[in-house]
C-alpha positions, 0 to 999 in steps of 0.5 A: 419540608420533609426531613428524614433522619437516620440513626442505628434505631431505625429511619424517622421522618419528619414534616417541619416548616413553614419555611420563608426564604430558605429559612425556618419561620418563628412559627415553624413545628415539626411533626413526625410523619412515622413511628419508631420502628416503622423504616428499619435501618437497612431502608435508609436513603442513600446520602451520597456525600455522608455515605462516601465520608462514612464509606471511605475507610472500606473503599481505600482499603479496597482500592489499596488492594487493586492499585497496580490495575487500577493505574494502569488502567487510569492512570495517577488519578487517585488522591488515595495513591501516592503517585496522584498526580492532579494535572491528569484529573482525579476521580470520585465516586457516587453511592447509589442503593441497590434497591434489589438487595434480598429483604433484611440487607442493606447494599450500595453500588459504588460508581466512579466518575473521572474529573478532569483537571481545571479549567475543564468544569467539574460537570464534565465528570458526567462523560466520564465513567470509569469501567469499575464497579463495587458493590457493598454490603452496609447493612450494618449501622457500624460501617467498619463492618461493612464489607465489599461483595462484588467487584467489576473491573473493564467489563470483568467479573464480578468478583468476590472482592478485590483480593479474588480479582488481583489474584486473577490478575496475577495468573494474567486472568485480567485484562487492563482497559485503556482510559481516554482522558480527552476532553473537548467542548462535547464535555460541557456543552455551553451557549452564549446568549447573544446580548440584546440589540 
């Protein structure tokens, strides 16, 4: 297996194995494939679960600033807000690396999806993207230094920050877009295989 380890000093890659039956074999070894410093920290791979946890603070602060327009457009689907109603579903983000960032910098693009409430299957979210995108400068190994560099909302933007978007909204420069929460069998098409005769 190829293993990637990320730390403030950079990215290290290893070959580990063999793996037998889903477990490390007793004779398994790890061989470092890169030298220290070969791959800088800013070129680390995006790991959605870990990055979502690490970036939670900046996302929550950004959402708090935008709360009036987010709730007006999408409803009470944000777990970060006091009015959250799980019966309306929920919103979650996906981190994607912005491979076109300038040299020496790291940027992540966050896209958001609406997860319909149960009993709709969670994979239905792929068919319910929100018209909301946030771009983060995530160059620093200290997430407290991460910053929003662009926000797109309902096809409008980019805005340099959530505060700039809200200032535009205050002066009538932002339109709220309706978001349909319609679901159906098209969300997660399923086929039941008939029983053998």
